[in-house]
C-alpha positions in Angstrom: 33.2 -19.7 -124.0 36.0 -19.3 -121.9 35.6 -21.4 -118.4 36.5 -19.6 -115.2 36.9 -21.2 -111.9 37.0 -19.2 -108.7 37.5 -20.3 -105.4 37.0 -17.8 -103.0 37.6 -18.5 -98.9 36.1 -15.1 -96.9 37.7 -16.8 -93.5 41.2 -17.0 -94.8 40.8 -14.1 -97.6 42.4 -16.2 -100.0 41.5 -16.6 -104.1 42.2 -19.2 -106.3 41.4 -18.4 -109.8 41.8 -20.7 -113.1 41.0 -19.9 -116.6 40.1 -23.1 -118.8 41.6 -25.0 -116.0 45.3 -23.5 -115.7 46.3 -20.7 -113.2 46.4 -17.4 -114.1 49.9 -15.7 -115.1 51.9 -13.9 -112.5 51.3 -10.7 -113.9 47.5 -10.8 -114.7 45.0 -8.5 -112.5 43.3 -11.4 -111.3 46.4 -12.1 -109.3 44.3 -10.3 -106.1 46.3 -11.7 -103.5 44.8 -11.0 -99.8 42.0 -8.5 -101.2 38.5 -9.5 -100.0 36.5 -10.5 -102.9 33.9 -7.5 -102.6 37.1 -5.2 -103.4 37.5 -6.4 -106.9 34.6 -8.4 -107.9 33.4 -5.4 -109.8 36.3 -5.2 -111.9 35.8 -9.0 -112.9 34.0 -8.8 -116.0 36.2 -6.0 -117.8 39.4 -7.9 -117.0 38.2 -11.0 -118.2 37.4 -9.6 -121.4 41.1 -7.7 -121.4 42.6 -10.9 -120.8 40.6 -13.7 -122.6 40.0 -11.6 -125.6 36.3 -12.6 -125.6 32.9 -11.5 -124.2 31.4 -14.9 -123.0 32.3 -16.6 -119.8 31.1 -19.7 -117.7 32.3 -19.1 -114.1 32.0 -22.2 -111.3 32.2 -20.5 -107.7 33.1 -22.1 -104.9 32.4 -19.9 -101.8 29.7 -18.9 -99.4 26.2 -18.1 -100.9 26.5 -14.2 -99.8 30.0 -14.0 -102.0 28.4 -15.9 -104.7 25.6 -13.6 -104.8 28.0 -10.8 -105.2 29.4 -12.5 -108.2 25.6 -13.1 -109.8 25.2 -9.1 -109.6 28.2 -8.2 -110.9 27.1 -10.5 -113.9 23.8 -9.2 -114.3 25.4 -5.5 -114.8 27.9 -6.8 -117.2 25.4 -8.1 -119.3 23.8 -4.7 -120.2 27.2 -4.2 -121.3 27.3 -7.1 -123.6 29.5 -9.3 -121.4 27.8 -12.8 -120.8 28.7 -14.4 -117.7 27.0 -17.7 -117.0 27.5 -18.5 -113.1 27.2 -21.6 -111.5 27.9 -22.2 -107.5 29.7 -24.7 -105.7 28.6 -24.7 -102.1 30.8 -24.0 -99.1 30.7 -24.3 -95.5 28.9 -21.1 -94.4 29.2 -18.9 -91.0 26.9 -21.1 -89.1 28.7 -24.2 -89.6 31.8 -22.6 -88.4 30.3 -21.1 -85.1 29.3 -24.7 -84.0 32.9 -25.9 -84.6 34.2 -23.1 -82.4 32.1 -23.7 -79.8 33.1 -27.6 -79.7 37.0 -26.8 -79.6 36.4 -24.3 -76.9 34.6 -26.8 -74.8 37.2 -29.4 -75.3 40.3 -27.3 -74.6 38.8 -26.2 -71.2 38.3 -29.8 -70.5 41.7 -30.6 -71.9 45.0 -31.9 -70.2 46.7 -28.4 -70.8 46.3 -26.0 -67.5 47.5 -23.1 -69.2 45.0 -23.3 -71.8 42.3 -23.2 -69.1 43.9 -19.9 -67.8 41.5 -16.9 -67.4 43.5 -14.9 -70.1 42.8 -17.7 -72.6 39.0 -17.5 -71.7 39.4 -13.7 -72.0 40.9 -13.5 -75.4 38.4 -16.1 -76.5 35.5 -13.9 -75.4 37.1 -10.7 -76.6 37.3 -12.3 -80.2 34.0 -13.9 -79.9 32.0 -11.1 -78.7 33.1 -7.7 -80.5 30.7 -5.1 -80.9 29.4 -3.7 -84.1 27.9 -0.4 -84.9 25.2 0.5 -86.8 25.2 4.1 -87.0 21.8 6.0 -88.0 22.2 9.6 -89.4 19.6 11.8 -90.8 18.7 15.4 -91.1 15.7 17.1 -89.4 12.2 15.4 -90.0 13.5 12.2 -92.0 11.9 10.2 -89.5 15.1 9.0 -87.9 13.9 8.1 -84.5 10.8 6.6 -85.7 13.0 4.2 -87.9 14.9 3.0 -84.9 11.5 2.6 -82.7 10.2 0.5 -85.5 13.3 -1.5 -85.6 13.6 -2.0 -81.9 9.4 -2.6 -81.8 9.3 -0.4 -79.2 8.8 3.4 -78.7 11.7 4.4 -77.4 13.6 7.1 -79.0 11.6 10.6 -79.0 10.2 11.2 -82.2 8.9 14.7 -83.2 8.6 16.9 -86.4 11.2 19.3 -85.1 14.9 18.3 -84.3 15.0 16.5 -81.3 18.0 14.3 -80.7 20.7 16.4 -79.0 22.7 13.3 -77.4 24.3 10.1 -78.7 22.4 7.1 -77.7 24.0 3.6 -78.2 21.8 0.9 -77.9 23.6 -2.4 -77.6 21.6 -5.9 -78.2 21.3 -7.9 -75.0 18.7 -10.6 -73.9 16.9 -8.6 -71.7 13.3 -8.4 -70.7 13.4 -4.5 -70.2 15.4 -2.0 -71.5 18.1 -0.3 -69.0 20.1 2.8 -69.4 22.8 5.0 -68.2 23.6 8.4 -69.1 27.2 10.3 -69.2 28.1 14.1 -69.6 30.7 15.5 -71.9 33.5 14.3 -69.7 32.4 10.6 -69.3 31.1 10.9 -65.9 28.2 8.9 -64.7 24.5 11.1 -64.4 22.0 8.7 -63.7 20.9 4.9 -64.2 17.6 3.9 -65.0 17.4 0.1 -64.6 14.0 0.1 -66.6 13.9 2.4 -69.1 10.7 4.0 -70.4 9.9 6.9 -73.3 9.4 9.6 -71.1 12.9 8.7 -69.1 14.4 8.8 -72.6 12.5 12.1 -73.6 14.1 13.5 -70.3 17.6 12.6 -70.9 17.5 13.8 -74.5 16.4 17.0 -73.3 18.8 17.4 -70.4 21.6 19.7 -71.6 24.0 18.1 -69.1 23.7 14.7 -70.8 26.2 14.4 -73.8 25.6 10.1 -74.2 23.3 7.6 -73.3 24.1 4.1 -73.0 21.0 1.5 -73.4 21.1 -2.2 -73.2 18.2 -3.9 -74.2 17.0 -6.8 -77.2 17.2 -5.8 -80.7 14.7 -8.5 -82.2 16.0 -8.7 -85.8 19.4 -9.9 -84.6 20.4 -12.7 -82.0 22.6 -11.7 -79.6 24.7 -15.0 -80.3 25.8 -13.2 -83.3 28.2 -10.2 -83.4 27.0 -7.6 -80.2 25.2 -5.4 -82.6 25.0 -1.8 -81.5 22.4 0.8 -83.0 24.0 4.5 -82.5 21.4 7.0 -82.9 23.3 10.4 -83.4 22.4 14.1 -83.6 21.7 16.0 -87.0 24.6 17.9 -88.6 23.2 21.2 -87.1 21.7 19.6 -83.7 24.7 18.7 -81.2 25.0 20.3 -78.0 28.3 18.6 -77.7 30.8 19.6 -80.4 32.5 16.2 -80.1 29.1 14.6 -81.4 30.0 16.5 -85.1 33.2 14.7 -84.8 31.9 11.3 -84.0 29.6 11.6 -87.0 32.3 12.2 -89.3 34.8 9.4 -87.7 31.9 6.8 -88.3 31.6 8.1 -91.7 35.3 8.1 -92.5 36.7 5.6 -95.1 38.7 3.8 -92.3 35.4 2.9 -90.6 34.0 -0.3 -91.4 30.4 0.0 -89.6 27.2 -0.1 -91.2 25.3 3.6 -91.9 21.8 4.1 -92.2 21.2 7.4 -93.9 17.9 8.2 -94.0 16.3 10.7 -96.2 13.2 12.4 -96.3 11.3 11.3 -99.8 9.0 14.4 -99.2 12.1 16.9 -98.8 15.3 16.1 -100.7 18.1 18.6 -101.1 18.4 19.8 -97.8 21.8 22.1 -97.0 22.3 20.2 -93.9 23.0 16.7 -96.0 25.6 18.5 -98.2 28.9 18.5 -96.2 27.7 14.9 -94.9 27.1 13.5 -98.2 30.4 14.8 -99.5 32.1 12.7 -96.7 30.0 9.6 -97.6 31.3 10.2 -101.1 35.0 10.3 -100.1 34.4 7.2 -98.2 32.9 5.2 -100.7 35.7 5.9 -103.3 38.2 3.4 -101.6 37.2 -0.3 -100.1 35.5 -1.4 -103.4 32.1 -3.2 -102.8 32.4 -3.6 -98.9 32.2 0.3 -99.0 29.2 0.6 -100.7 27.5 -2.1 -99.1 28.0 -0.4 -95.6 26.1 2.6 -96.6 22.2 1.7 -96.5 20.0 5.0 -98.1 16.9 5.1 -96.5 14.1 7.0 -98.4 11.6 7.5 -95.5 8.1 8.6 -95.6 6.7 7.1 -98.9 3.6 6.2 -97.5 2.3 9.9 -97.5 2.4 9.9 -101.3 -1.0 10.0 -103.1 -2.1 7.7 -105.8 -2.4 8.7 -109.0 -0.3 12.6 -107.8 3.0 11.0 -106.9 5.1 8.5 -107.9 7.3 6.1 -105.8 9.5 4.8 -108.7 10.1 8.5 -109.8 10.7 9.6 -105.9 13.6 6.7 -105.6 15.3 7.6 -108.9 15.1 11.4 -107.9 16.9 10.4 -105.0 19.4 8.2 -107.0 20.4 11.3 -109.2 20.3 13.5 -106.3 23.1 11.2 -104.4 25.0 10.6 -107.9 25.2 14.1 -108.3 27.0 14.3 -104.5 29.6 11.8 -106.1 27.8 8.5 -104.6 27.6 6.1 -107.5 25.3 3.4 -107.4 23.8 4.0 -103.9 21.9 0.8 -101.9 18.3 2.8 -102.0 15.8 1.2 -99.4 12.2 2.9 -99.5 10.4 2.8 -96.4 7.5 3.9 -94.8 8.8 3.8 -90.9 5.7 5.3 -89.0 3.2 2.5 -90.3 6.1 -0.1 -89.5 6.3 1.1 -85.8 2.3 1.4 -85.4 2.0 -2.3 -86.6 4.7 -3.4 -84.2 3.4 -1.4 -81.3 -0.3 -0.1 -81.5 -1.5 -3.0 -83.4 0.5 -5.8 -82.2 -2.4 -7.1 -80.2 -5.3 -6.0 -82.4 -7.5 -8.4 -84.5 -8.4 -6.5 -87.7 -11.3 -8.7 -88.2 -13.2 -7.9 -84.9 -12.7 -4.1 -85.9 -15.5 -2.1 -86.6 -14.3 1.0 -88.5 -17.5 3.1 -88.2 -17.7 2.8 -84.2 -17.4 6.2 -82.7 -15.2 4.6 -80.0 -12.3 3.4 -81.8 -9.0 5.1 -80.9 -8.4 7.9 -83.7 -4.5 6.7 -83.8 -5.9 3.0 -84.3 -8.2 4.0 -86.9 -5.5 6.1 -88.9 -3.3 3.0 -88.8 -5.4 0.9 -90.0 -6.2 2.9 -93.0 -2.2 3.0 -93.8 -2.5 -0.8 -93.6 -5.4 -0.6 -96.3 -3.3 1.7 -98.4 -0.2 0.0 -98.3 -2.0 -3.4 -99.1 -4.4 -1.8 -102.1 -1.7 0.2 -103.7 0.5 -2.2 -105.4 2.9 1.4 -106.0 3.4 1.2 -102.0 4.7 -2.5 -101.9 8.2 -0.7 -101.0 10.0 -4.4 -100.5 9.7 -4.6 -104.5 12.3 -1.8 -104.9 14.7 -2.8 -102.4 18.0 -4.1 -103.8 17.7 -7.5 -102.2 20.0 -10.5 -103.1 18.0 -13.4 -104.7 18.2 -15.5 -101.5 16.8 -12.6 -99.3 14.2 -11.8 -101.6 13.2 -15.4 -101.9 12.3 -15.5 -98.0 10.8 -12.4 -98.3 8.5 -13.5 -101.4 7.7 -16.9 -99.2 6.6 -14.8 -95.9 4.2 -12.5 -98.2 2.8 -15.3 -99.5 2.4 -17.1 -96.4 0.3 -13.7 -95.3 -1.8 -13.4 -98.3 -2.7 -17.1 -97.8 -3.5 -16.9 -94.1 -5.0 -13.5 -94.6 -2.9 -11.7 -92.3 -3.2 -7.9 -93.5 -1.0 -6.7 -90.7 2.0 -8.8 -91.6 1.5 -8.0 -95.4 1.5 -4.4 -94.5 4.8 -4.8 -92.7 6.4 -6.2 -95.6 5.2 -3.7 -97.9 6.5 -0.9 -95.5 10.3 -1.9 -96.4 11.4 -2.2 -92.9 12.1 -5.9 -93.4 14.5 -5.6 -96.5 16.4 -2.8 -94.2 17.0 -5.3 -91.5 17.8 -7.7 -93.8 20.4 -5.5 -95.4 21.9 -5.0 -92.0 22.0 -8.7 -91.3 23.6 -9.6 -94.5 26.6 -7.0 -93.7 27.1 -8.6 -90.5 27.3 -12.1 -91.9 29.2 -10.9 -95.1 32.1 -9.1 -93.4 32.1 -8.9 -89.6 31.1 -12.5 -88.7 34.0 -14.1 -91.3 36.6 -12.0 -89.7 35.5 -12.9 -86.2 35.7 -16.5 -86.9 39.1 -15.7 -88.2 39.9 -13.7 -85.0 39.1 -16.6 -82.7 41.1 -19.2 -84.7 44.0 -17.1 -85.1 43.6 -16.9 -81.2 43.3 -20.6 -80.5 46.1 -21.3 -82.9 48.5 -19.1 -81.2 47.9 -21.0 -77.7 48.1 -24.2 -79.2 51.2 -23.6 -81.3 52.8 -22.1 -78.1 52.0 -25.4 -76.0 52.9 -27.8 -78.8 56.2 -26.3 -79.3 57.2 -26.2 -75.4 55.7 -30.2 -75.3 58.1 -30.9 -78.3 61.0 -29.4 -76.6 60.2 -31.3 -73.3 59.9 -34.4 -75.2 63.3 -33.9 -77.2 64.8 -33.3 -73.9 63.9 -36.4 -71.9 64.6 -38.4 -75.2 67.9 -37.0 -75.3 69.3 -37.6 -71.7 72.6 -38.8 -73.5 73.3 -35.1 -74.0 71.8 -33.7 -70.7 74.9 -31.5 -70.0 74.7 -29.9 -73.7 71.1 -29.1 -73.1 71.6 -27.4 -69.8 74.5 -25.3 -71.0 71.9 -24.0 -74.0 69.2 -23.4 -71.6 71.7 -21.7 -69.2 72.9 -20.0 -72.3 69.6 -18.2 -73.1 68.8 -17.5 -69.6 72.1 -15.4 -69.1 71.2 -13.6 -72.4 68.0 -12.7 -71.2 69.8 -11.3 -68.0 72.3 -9.7 -69.8 72.7 -5.9 -70.0 74.0 -5.8 -73.0 71.4 -7.4 -74.9 68.5 -4.9 -73.1 70.6 -2.2 -74.2 70.6 -3.1 -77.9 67.0 -3.8 -77.7 66.4 -0.6 -76.1 68.2 1.2 -78.8 66.1 -0.3 -81.6 63.1 0.5 -79.8 64.0 3.9 -79.5 65.2 4.2 -83.3 61.6 3.5 -84.3 60.3 6.9 -85.9 57.7 8.2 -88.4 57.8 11.9 -87.6 58.6 12.8 -90.9 56.0 10.8 -92.3 53.6 11.9 -89.9 54.6 15.8 -91.2 54.3 15.1 -94.8 50.8 13.7 -94.5 49.4 16.1 -92.1 50.9 18.8 -94.7 48.6 17.2 -97.4 45.5 17.3 -95.2 45.8 20.8 -94.6 46.6 21.9 -98.0 43.1 20.2 -98.9 41.5 22.4 -96.1 42.8 25.2 -97.7 41.3 24.7 -100.7 38.0 23.9 -99.6 38.3 27.4 -97.7 38.9 29.1 -101.0 36.0 27.7 -102.7 33.9 28.8 -100.2 35.2 32.2 -100.6 35.0 32.5 -104.5 32.4 34.1 -106.7 31.1 36.2 -103.8 29.3 39.9 -104.8 32.1 42.4 -103.7 29.1 44.0 -101.8 26.6 42.7 -99.6 23.8 44.0 -97.2 24.1 43.3 -93.6 21.4 40.9 -93.8 23.0 38.8 -96.9 26.6 39.1 -94.7 24.8 37.9 -91.7 23.4 34.9 -93.7 26.7 34.1 -95.3 28.6 34.1 -91.9 25.8 31.4 -91.0 26.8 29.4 -94.1 30.6 29.9 -92.9 29.8 28.9 -89.4 28.2 25.5 -90.5 31.0 24.6 -93.1 33.7 25.7 -90.7 32.3 23.3 -88.2 32.2 20.4 -90.9 35.5 21.4 -91.6 37.0 21.4 -88.4 35.5 17.8 -87.6 36.8 16.6 -90.9 40.2 17.6 -90.4 40.2 16.1 -86.8 39.2 12.8 -88.0 41.8 12.8 -90.6 44.6 13.8 -88.2 43.0 11.0 -85.8 43.6 8.6 -88.8 47.3 9.5 -89.0 48.0 9.2 -85.5 46.2 5.9 -85.2 48.1 4.3 -88.4 51.3 5.8 -87.0 50.8 4.3 -83.6 50.1 0.9 -85.2 52.9 0.9 -87.4 54.8 1.6 -84.6 53.4 -0.8 -82.6 53.8 -3.6 -85.1 57.5 -2.8 -85.6 58.3 -3.0 -81.8 56.6 -6.6 -81.9 58.7 -7.4 -84.7 61.5 -6.0 -83.0 60.9 -8.2 -80.0 60.4 -11.3 -82.3 63.9 -10.9 -83.6 65.7 -10.7 -80.0 63.9 -13.6 -78.6 64.9 -15.5 -82.1 68.5 -14.4 -81.7 68.7 -15.8 -78.4 68.7 -19.4 -79.8 70.3 -18.9 -83.4 71.0 -22.4 -84.4 70.7 -24.0 -81.4 68.9 -27.6 -81.7 68.0 -30.5 -79.3 67.8 -33.6 -81.2 65.4 -32.9 -84.3 63.8 -29.7 -82.7 65.2 -26.3 -82.4 65.1 -24.8 -78.8 63.2 -21.6 -80.1 62.1 -19.5 -77.0 59.9 -17.3 -79.6 57.8 -20.3 -80.6 57.6 -21.2 -76.7 56.5 -18.0 -75.9 54.4 -17.3 -79.2 51.3 -17.9 -77.1 51.8 -15.6 -74.2 52.6 -12.7 -76.9 48.8 -11.7 -77.4 48.8 -9.0 -74.7 51.5 -7.2 -77.3 49.0 -6.4 -79.9 46.4 -6.0 -77.4 48.4 -2.7 -76.7 47.5 -1.3 -79.8 43.7 -1.0 -78.4 45.7 2.0 -76.7 45.2 3.5 -80.1 41.4 4.2 -79.3 42.3 5.9 -76.2 45.2 8.2 -77.7 42.8 10.7 -79.2 40.3 11.4 -76.8 39.4 15.0 -76.3 39.3 17.3 -73.1 36.3 19.5 -73.3 36.9 23.3 -72.5 34.5 26.5 -72.1 34.6 29.0 -74.8 34.8 32.4 -73.8 32.9 35.2 -75.4 35.8 37.0 -77.1 38.6 36.0 -79.6 41.4 36.1 -77.1 44.6 33.8 -77.5 44.2 30.7 -75.6 47.3 28.7 -75.0 45.1 25.7 -73.8 44.0 25.1 -77.4 45.0 21.6 -78.9 44.6 20.2 -82.9 42.0 17.8 -81.6 39.8 20.3 -80.3 38.5 21.9 -83.5 36.1 23.5 -81.8 38.3 25.8 -80.0 39.9 27.2 -83.1 37.8 30.4 -83.2 35.2 32.3 -81.0 33.0 35.0 -81.6 34.1 38.5 -81.3 32.6 41.9 -81.0 34.3 42.8 -84.7 31.9 40.8 -86.6 28.6 42.1 -84.7 30.2 45.7 -85.1 30.7 45.2 -88.8 27.1 44.0 -89.4 25.7 47.0 -87.4 27.6 49.7 -88.4 27.9 49.2 -91.9 24.7 49.1 -94.1 27.3 47.0 -96.4 30.0 44.7 -96.1 32.7 44.2 -98.2 32.7 40.4 -99.1 36.6 39.9 -99.3 37.1 42.0 -96.2 34.2 39.6 -94.2 35.9 36.4 -95.5 39.6 37.3 -94.8 38.6 38.3 -91.1 36.1 35.3 -90.7 38.5 32.6 -92.3 42.3 34.3 -91.4 42.4 33.1 -87.7 41.2 29.9 -88.6 43.7 29.2 -91.6 46.3 30.6 -89.2 45.3 27.9 -86.4 45.1 24.8 -89.2 49.1 25.6 -89.2 49.3 25.8 -85.5 47.2 22.6 -85.6 49.5 20.7 -88.0 52.5 21.3 -85.5 50.3 20.2 -82.5 49.1 16.9 -84.6 53.1 16.4 -85.0 53.9 17.0 -81.7 50.8 14.8 -80.2 52.1 11.7 -82.7 55.5 12.0 -80.8 54.1 12.2 -77.1 51.7 9.0 -78.2 54.6 6.9 -79.9 56.8 7.6 -76.6 53.8 6.4 -74.5 53.3 3.1 -76.7 57.1 2.3 -76.5 57.1 2.7 -72.7 54.1 0.5 -72.6 55.5 -2.2 -74.9 58.8 -2.3 -73.1 56.7 -2.8 -69.7 55.2 -5.7 -71.3 58.7 -7.2 -73.0 60.1 -7.2 -69.4 56.8 -9.4 -68.2 57.7 -11.7 -71.3 61.0 -12.2 -70.3 60.2 -13.4 -66.9 57.2 -15.9 -68.5 60.3 -17.0 -70.6 62.6 -17.7 -67.8 60.0 -19.5 -65.8 59.6 -21.8 -69.0 63.0 -22.4 -69.1 63.5 -23.3 -65.6 60.7 -25.7 -66.1 62.7 -27.4 -69.1 65.7 -27.4 -66.8 63.8 -29.6 -64.8 62.9 -32.0 -67.2 66.6 -32.3 -68.3 68.0 -33.1 -64.8 64.9 -35.5 -63.7 66.5 -38.9 -64.5 64.0 -40.9 -62.3 60.7 -40.5 -64.7 62.1 -40.4 -68.0 59.6 -42.8 -69.6 56.8 -41.5 -67.8 57.4 -38.2 -69.1 57.9 -39.6 -72.5 54.5 -40.9 -72.2 52.8 -37.8 -70.9 54.4 -35.5 -73.5 53.4 -38.1 -76.3 49.8 -38.0 -75.1 49.6 -34.4 -74.7 51.0 -33.9 -78.3 48.6 -36.1 -80.0 45.8 -34.2 -78.0 47.2 -31.1 -79.3 47.8 -32.0 -82.6 44.1 -33.4 -82.9 42.9 -29.8 -81.4 45.2 -28.2 -83.9 44.1 -30.0 -86.9 40.5 -29.2 -86.4 41.0 -25.5 -85.5 42.7 -24.9 -89.0 39.8 -26.7 -90.7 37.3 -24.3 -89.3 39.0 -21.8 -92.2 38.5 -24.0 -94.8 35.6 -24.0 -97.0 
């Protein structure tokens, strides 16, 4: 048996692996660099077998409980392949410990001796790092029970829930500590239409039915999470074919794309699988899950709903779940996380039965509300029928399963039938899955973000204090010091230096790279179009031709949305890369100003002095989110050349024309090849046009980001100039040398203490 030691720090995303006490070789597959554990943990058993030439291992894991449970899960799966892995856990500091330490440090900084660390921009940076929104997107086809599930999670009847498709808007529900829910509604152009300070079910129903409303923003309490955590946002999206706003379909594909890290609740109707509407979406999900390792798998939670409708002896919950698993695997979705649910009983328990005492209910009473009676009968069915104990089928981690088992035992002991039934509905495991993902991925990233924010500000302040200390400690070199400061100031103001930097900025270009990637995306789209038009009958009846066109329309809408998102990602990656290059260019410029310039033991480095001020540069990359916003254009009645078309408005690529109608009405039979050629020819032509539009758009956005950076660089030059003037004052003040030395020493000691505490936050 080989002994393996793994230390994994999810905050720094650092891994240290030893085999029998020795570091792994440089060319080992266990050199996982800065990859998150979930990206490589599933490969671990086979790597160990290949490199150690044995199938028996003892693994000691030093890390958080959630990461350890991933290792245990992998070990369990490896056992089925004949690989024996015994796991031992060495505890580490968990997220909650880190959050307390962060709050205390921020409090100390705000009460410390550095005024520049108390400025509004520092507070804003902390708040931005600490309060990032985290979206949970709820997706479903018609009649899967999506709105009912959301209402069950909210413990309030808020979203309209009918048998027909009833969600035509995008509704974003953000968790906030409020006694009531409030809402604002917007049209397709983002204009505010109406605000409701106290949102009711009927108001929400009215907003959803209003064709002018495109998006509804809701604030209110999401009970299963704390607003002290990540700001959770539940996003209720329209079904694949139920959007009145074409951007909605693009939004759905955007959050499903591989670049997204949001949680997706994909709801399936247990009584009605293999709906055509699922096909394109699930294929897109499969593509996303193929990259990113276990994290990509974890973020998709497949909820199989309406299992409470099964009849004992006639239907099997276990077989139904396996049927769903096979259905998803046929779509390319391997090892899906399937959570069975009975959303309607869960909602009834949390609303209609919230204040009902079952002990005082007489089921034979003629005056009992029929809805209450039906809900009570569902409770009895869930509690008495062991097959409907849905929590037992959920893929829970040992710690979460232990919590739910304890809660269930307590409910049984106190004869609390309502709580017992609620657990059996499967709603609590779904809530736990969301919380687990947030804790495992979003919270650890948030903590790293906050520490980085602190560290940059502290390091900048420390560098400045060190420089001041060296200046006042080297009064005998006053003339030399002043010359060096003035040299840097003159270089800053030099027109030649500015020209050189401008030339470097202008030289940044990724046009060729953009064009190559865009070409590959469009080639893939062409393949998908070809697959739609192959193997058709040569002659079609008019009815078959009409049905085929309906399928083509659905396929094309999905293809358009998919291409839009892929091109958006190309632009996003391009601009982010340009932004990072610009930042690196500026760092080089600043560093060159003080090349080999030293005062005493400290290098006078303007970049270090300014580093904490440069956070605004990275924030400019957030412009990326606005670069791909769309402009809505009214579609005409005929197919005409439209000069206002743009690559990022796929719904304007084609429009219905009389020619199609004439074909259907005037001919008894339709030639399938002619039909497909006429249907897809303009689309294929537009694909090529949009490739050029995408490249042109990338150039324009790159130019805008360069202008924004150049403006920011001018501001930073001004900040640096002021700091150099302050240093100049220290160099010329000969009256208060001892006082200044004492003050800078005290301030440095305070900074070093805060820095040490800040860096220790990321330790486990």
